[in-house]
N, C-alpha and C positions, 0 to 999 in steps of 0.2 A: 503493498499500500503507498503513494507517495505521500509527501506531506501535504500536498494542498486535500488527498483527499483524507488522512488521518485527522485534518482541521474542519473539513464539514464535519465530517460524523463527530468532534467534540462538542461541535457548533450545534449538532440534533439532537445532543445529549441537555445542551447546557439549555434551549431551546424546550424540553420535553420536560424538564426540572423546572426552569420558568413554568409553564403552564399547571404544572400539578404544585407547585404552589400559589399559585391565583388560584386553582381549585378552593384549594383548601381555604385559604384568605375568605374568598368569596361564598362556601359554606358556612364558616363561621360567623360573615355579618347576616347573612341569613338565620342563620340562628339566634342570635343577636336583635331582628327583628324582630320575629315569630317572639320570643319570649317579651319584648318590649311593648308590642301589641297583644298582649297573651295578657302580662301580670296590669296595663293599661284597661283591661277589660275588667278586669275583679277590685279595682284603687290603687293597682300599689305600679310605683313610680320608682324605679333602682336609679338615682339619676346618675348612677358613674359603670352602667353595665355597659359593654365594649367589650371589643375585640382584641384579647393582650398583644400590645408593638410587639414585646420583649419575647413571645409565642411566636412570632412569623420571624426573627430575623435568625443567622447562622442555617448551613449546609444544611441540613434537615428539619426548618421547620414543622411544628406541631401548632398551629393554635390555637388558644385556648379562649374563651368568653370569660372573664373577668367579671365577676357581679357586683364586682364594688365595691361601695362602704355607704353606708346608709343609714340614718338617724332611727335612735331608737322608735319614736314613733311609726314609723314604717317596717322595720323589721316588728314590732308589734301588732301592723296589719299584714304584715306579709301570715307570720304566724297563725293569726285569725283566718283568715283565707283557706291555709293547707289546712288547718284544724276542717273546718266548713266541710271542705272535699273529701275528706279522713274519717268522716262518718257518715258521709251520702249526700251532709247538705248542701243546698247553693247551685246545683243543678253539673 
């Protein structure tokens, strides 16, 4: 294999990896959007909910959803919603 062919193969591998990273980040962003929508539907807002940017870095990124920080009122509201769902109430 000539040097130009090796470069082309390497470039294809990089492009493929970049596409996989983009897909993983897009999937994480979709999950964040769905969580925001679902939580808003039950009156809960997590202001720091996002895709963790650090988890998207590196050679083999694995995007994580950062649920973030919330105040005590929001945490208690989330507990209420989960308790209602767990007991079969609230739809």
